[in-house]
Each structure stands twice: as C-alpha cells, then as structure tokens.
N, C-alpha and C positions, 0 to 999 in steps of 0.2 A: 504494500500500500504506500501511497505518497505521504510526504510529511516526515522526513527523517529527523528533523530537529537540528540538523547541522547548522552551525553558525558560520556565515560567510561575510566577508567585508572586502571592500575595494582595496587593491594594493596601494601603497603610498603613491601619491601623485595622481590617482585615478578617482573618478566620481562614480556613484551609483545613481543611475537615472530612474526616477520614480514616475515617469510619464505613463507607464503601463505595467501590468503584472509580471513582465519579464525581469524587471529590476536589474537591468544590465549593469554590471559592476566593472566594466572595462572601458569606460568613457575617459578619453584623454583630452583635458582642456589645454588649449594653446592658442594664444593670440586671438581670443574671442571666438574660437571655433572649437568644436567638440568632435574629435575623431572617434569613429566607431558608432556614434549615435545615429539612429534613424532620423528621418526628417522631422517627425513629430517630437522625438526626444530632444533634438537640437533646438527646435523652436521653443520648447518648454524651458530648457536650460537658459536660453537667452532671455525669455520673458521673466524668469524668476529673478534675474539680476536687475530688471528695469525698475524705475521709480513707480511706486504704487500710490493709491489714494490714501487719505488720512487713516491712521491706525484704528480709529473708532468713530462710528457715526450712529446717531439716533435720529430716525426719520429723515435721513439725508443730510443732517447737520453734524459737522465734526465737533466732538466734545472730548474731554479728558477720558482716557481708557478706563480709569477706575470708576468714574461716574457712569460710563456706558455699561460696565459690568454690573453695577448696582441696578441700572434700569433693566438689564436683561434678567437679572435674578427676580426682580419684582414681577416682570411679565410671566416668568415661569411659575412662580408661586401663586400668582393670581389666576392662572388658567384652570379650567375645569379638567381638561385632559391634555397631556403633553405627548408629543412624538419626538423621540431622539432618532435622527437618521443621518444620512451622509455616510460617515464612518470609513468607507472604503478608501478615502483619501488621507486617512490618519494613520499614525504609527500604532503599534500594539499598545504602547503606553497610553496614548491619547484615547484609543477605543475603550480601554479599561476605565479611564476616568469618566468618559461619557456614560458608560454603563453605571458607574458609581452614582453619577448625578441622576440617571434615570431611576435608580433604586430609591433615591432620596424622595422623589416625588411620585413614584409609581407609574412612570411613563411607559408608553409603548416603545419598543425598540425594533428597528428594521433598517438594514443598510440598502434597501431597494434593489437587492439582487433579483434578477429575472426568475431564478429558480424558485424562490419562496413565493412568488406570485403564481406559480403553476399549481394546478389542483393536485397533481400526482408526483411531479418531478422530484423534490427533495425527499419524499417519503418512500417512493417505490424504487427510483433509479439507483439509489445508493445502497440498497440492501444487497450485500455480497458483491459490490462493485470491485473490480480488480483494476487498480491504477498503479502508477509508479512515478518516481522522480523523472524529470525531463532528461537527466543524464543517463538514465536507463535506456531510453530510446537512442540517445546518441552513441552509447557504447555497446549496445547489445543487439538492437533490432536489425535484422537483415531484410525485413519487409515492413514498410510504413504505408498505412492506408489512410488517406485524408478522406474522412467520411462526411460528405456533404458540408465541407467547410474549407475556407482558404485562409490560413494563418496570416497571410500578408495583409489582409484587411484589418485585423484586430491586434495582432502580435507581430509587428513588422520584422523583427530579427529572429523569430523562432526558427524558421527554416534554415537560416544562415548558421545559427548557433547550435542547433540540435539535430537537424536532419542532414545537412550537407556533409558534415564530417563522416568519414567512412567508419563502420563498426570495426572494432578491434579484431574480430574473428573472420572478417570477409574482405575481399578486395573491392567489392562493389555492393551497393545497397539498392534494392528495387523499391520503387514507390508507385503507388496507384492512387489516383484522384477519382473518387466516386462522387458524382454530383455535377452541378452546372459549371463549376470553376475548374480549369485544368491545373491550377496551382503552379506546376512547373512545365517547362517546354517538353514536348514529346521527344522521346529518344529511346535508345535501347534499354535504359534502366527505368524509364517512367512511362506509365500508361494512364490515359484519361478515359474513363467510362462515363459519358455524359447522360446522367439520369436527372429527371426533374426532382425538385425538393419534395414534391408530393409522394415520391416513391421511397422515401427514407425508411419508413416503418416496414413496408412490404419487403424492401430489399434486405433489411437486417433479419427479418423472420425467415425469409426464403433462403438466405445464405446459410443460416443456422440449420435449416432443414436439409439443404444440399450437403452440408458437411457431415450430417449424420446418416443420410440415406443414399447419397450419390445418385439421386433420381433427377436427371436434367429436364428442362422444360424449354419450349421454343419461344416463350414470351421475351420481350426486350429486357425486362428486369431480370428474368431468370438467366438469360444469356450473359448478362453482365456479372451476375452472381457466380455463374459457372466459371468465368474467367478468374474471378477473385479466388474462388475455391481452389483452382489449380495452383495459383501463386501461393496460397496459404499452405497447401499440402507439401510444397517443396521448401518452405521456410522453417527455420529453427526458432525464431523469435519474431512475433508479430505485434506491431504497435498500431492501434487505431487512434488517430488524432481527430477529435470531435469538438464541437462547440455546444456547451450546455446552455439551456435557457432559451433556445431558438423557437420552441413551439409553446403555445399557451397552456397545454395540458401536461406535457411531460412524457408522452408515449414514445417519442423519438429516443429520448435518453434511456427509457426503460428497455426498448428493443435492442439498443446497442449493448447495454449492460448484460442482458441475457446472452447475446451472441458471444461476448468476450468471456463470460463465465463458462460457456460450453467449450470454447476453444482452449481455455486454460487447463482443461482436464487432459489434453493430448499434447500440448506444447506450451512453451512460454508465450503468453499473450497478455496484453494489458491495454487499457484505454488511457489516453491523455486528454481530458476535457479542458479546453482552454478558457472557457468563460467569455465575458464581454470584451476584455482587453481595452483597446482605445475607445470602444463604444460605451464603456462603463463609466463610472464616476470616480475611479481612483485605482492606484496600483495595489492597494492592500485589501482588495475584496476578500481574499482568502483569510487574511488576518482578522477582518471584521467578523466573518462567519465563524472563525475559530473561537474568538473571545466570547461571542454570543453562545456558541455551543458549550463551551466550558462552564458558563454560568447558568444557562437556561435550558440546555438540552437540545437546542436547534439553532441553525445559522441565521435566523431572522423571523419575521412575522410573530414577534412576541407581544402578546396583548398588554401585558403589564410586567415590568421588570421586577422579578422576585426570585432570589436564589433558592428559596425554600420550595418553589414549585411554580413555574411559569407556564401559561397556556401557549402552545405553539399552534397557530392557526394559518397554515399556508393558503394562499388564495383568498384570505379573509382579513387578516390583520397586517397585510403588507402595506408599506408606506403610502403608495399611490391610492389604494382603495380607502384607507383611513381618512386621508385628506379629502378625497372626492366625495365621500359620503357625509362629510361634515362632522365626523366624530371627534376630530381634533381641533382645538382652538389655539394651540401654540405649538410651533415646530422649532426644535433646536437642531440646526443643520451644522454638523461637524464636518467641514470639508465641502467638496463639490457635491452637487446633486445631479441625478440623471436628468436628461431632457424631459422624460415623461413626468417626472415628479415636479420639475419646474413648471411645466404646463398645468399640472393639477393645482399647484399653489396659485398661479396666475388666475385660474378659473374661480378660485374661492373668493378673491377680492379682499375687501377690508375686514371681514369678520374673522380673520385669522392673524395672530401676531407671529412674528418670525425673529429668531435670533440666529445669526450666522457667525460661526467661528471658522475662518478659512484664510488661506494665503492669497486667494484671488476670488473675485465675485463675478457673477454673470453680467453680461453687457446690460441687460434690462435692469432698471432700478426697482426698489421695493416701495416706491412712493404710494402705492395703492393700499398699503396696510401698515400698521405699527411695526417698525423693524429696527433691530439693533444689529450693527455690523461690527465685528471685532476682527481686524486683520492681524493674522499671526505670521511669523516667519515661515517661509517656504521650506519644505523638506529638501528641495533641490538646491536652494541658495545657502541654507544653514541646516544641514542634516544632523539629526540626533535621534536616537532610539532605534527601534527594530521594526521590520515588516516581514510578512510571509510572502514569498514568491508564489506565483499562481499554482504551483504544484505542492505548496505547503512547506517548502524549505525556508528556514529562518535566515534572514539577511540583516546584518548589522549595518545601519547607515553610518553611525558614529557613536562613540561612547562619551562624547562631550556632554557635560551637564546641561539640562534644559534651561534656557533663558526665560525671563519673565514674559517676553513677547512670543515665545514658542506656543504651539497649540497646547501642549501639556501645561505650560505655565498659566495660560489663560483659563483653561478648564479647571485647574486647581483653584484659581481665584474665584471663578464663577461658582464652584461648589460651596466654597466658604461663604460667599455672599448669599446663596440660596438658603443655606442653613441659618444664617443670621436673619434673613427675611422671614423664614418660618418661625423662628423664635420670637421675633417681633410681632408677628401675626397672632401667635398663641398667647401673648401677654395681655392681661386685662387692660 
C-alpha cells in the first residue's frame, strides 16, 4: 500500500514546488528562473515572490492583522454552523490546527475533494485497494496502463519522473493508453487504444472477465481489452495509472479496484490514483485527507468535528453541498478553494460570512458578504512544515520554525482568539 512515511527534503540549494501533489523537490533556482519546474510550477514560484495585497482586510479595508483576527474569531463564534474547508493547500501542521479550531466550535470539516462528494467512491473503491508509492512504478513496473487519464493534464512531470525512467529489471518498458488521450507518441513500446470515457466501467469489468476466462468477444471494447490482456499476461509487474474522483458516483474507481485486486493474485499489480492535481485546490490533498482520517475516520464530509465519534456523510456533508443548501452561515477557508466551491459561495450572496487564511486570494473580491482576509506567507516563498505527496509519502518542506505570518502562526492566533471570544460570550 502507498504511504511509506518516508521523510524527504530538497537537497541544499534546491526548492520543493508545492504547485501540485507531485511536490517536486529538484527545482533549481537561478537568476529568477526555476530549472526542472513545469510551466505551472515556475509561474507559481515567480508569483509567490511578487508583492501581495495588505496582510489583513475586513470587508475590503486593510486593518491591523491582530484586529482582523479578532473580527474573524467573532464571526466564527457568532455563527450558527461553521464549515472548515480548503485545507489541501496547507501543511500537515496547519491542517491539524484547522481541525483543532473546528473541534472548538463543532464545525463541519471537508477539504472539497471530489471523492467524498461521490455516493460510493471513498467507501467502496478503497476496500482492499492495492496501491503503491510512485517509485514502485518507476523501479519495478514493466507494463504501465494509463486508464482513461492523461497525467500531463493534472500532474505535468509525473510521466517524466516516474514513467520515462526504465525499470531496473528490463531494458524497455511498455505503456498502453486506454481512453481518449494517447498520453505518449505511438511507437514500438507505446500503444493507444482509443475508447470513449463512457466505456471505462465496461472495459474494466470485461478485462477482468477476459483475464479469468480467456473468452474473447468481437465488440470494440472487448477487442481493446483482449489487447491489454495479452500485454498483461506477458508482464511481470503491472501498474494502472488512474484519476480518482472523475465520475459523480464512484463506479469507475470501484471497477478498476476490482480489476487490480484480481490481477494481484497472479502477478505484481497495483493502481496509482493521481487525484485532481493542478485541477484541485492544493498540493497537500493527501495530507488533508490523512489528518481528517486520523481524527475522524474519513478523509472528509465530516458533519461535525468530534474525535470521540464523527459522522462521515459522503455525498451529503461535502463542502459544496453544505454551502449550496444553506446549512452553513460561516466558512473558514484555509488555503485555496476549488472553483466549484467558489461558485457555490458566490451563489449564496450576503447571508454567509467568510474568513480566508491563505497566501493568495481569488481574483473576485468578497464584497458581497462579510469577509475577513488574512494573508499568510506562501509555502513556496517561505517553506516550513511537512506535506504528503499524492501517493502518501511524507515530504519535509523545511524544519525552520513557523513565523507569526505563516499559516500555522495565524491559525494558532485565531484559535486563541476564538477561545477568548467564547469565554466572553459565556460570561454574564
């Protein structure tokens, strides 16, 4: 299974890029440029060093950060029900503090990951799932199947770092792209089987059947599956690269999980689910899910933060639905939010208050509602703390102590202010 717990840190003189869950730790800064970084990563690193808006705002007006923290605490304590979300853009330390605050006020907790919004995905697809660290693919797999996904879209350097290097036990690696995207150029070691996305579930179930019964069929999907079966039967180690959260129900994930489970009985086989990547709201989506799981038993959709027993309600208490249904009247956004959640906030208008703690804010302002903005130092410009790479491996950004203007520093101050406000509210 993935998540070895290994600690990694960039070598001296190198940076760790937190633009996406790859957490590339081989970035070389020189003369304003960032060697090895993808386009998105280089742009993020340049933007992190640029001058930002004032460090604290209330309703669009710059004020002293300490006063802004007090106003934020008052809004949180005054609210009927609070949602703590974002989180995927924060370090493990900051996510833990955000959960601490959620427990103080009994807030809902959800990092807005697409999987917890699925009816079946996180509950069904992960039962017995066989996954691995990305280095396992790099070092062992002689067959890599891109299953209805193209990592270039969401994880720009994934193929470069983990697929292109040849496995130690073979002179060449075969790759197959199943789905609309070819992923790589056609050649002697790469094959593209163009199936529509609608065929994803049927293809997984049929391939599993073919591997067990060897009964071919003349349908297009069956023909593609027969080709994959032949490649699998000649491989020693098979890796399926997938993207989780792509369907609203979760049956695609479930079908691939069952396929890999069956394969693992006869040969080394595992799945590498990549998640949202650049399309998500932060590099530490795996870390946000892990902290929530450690505390509440699930990676999100927690109706009320309580370590003694929290309700996990996938497809019910995910952030977007809670906001859209009007069940939340205050949102604490820790880091960036997904575009769908931003749209849900906009649709709510002025009957919802918002507290943002982030290194950067969306282009649209929050003038339509009561809003407190607390700008913290970027993990790109002033790294400190730890994150989990997309496959669960622990990456140390820096061991430097957190500054007052870091996300952890601001959340620590906000928790203290919330407690003080609660004490004041309880006094006669």
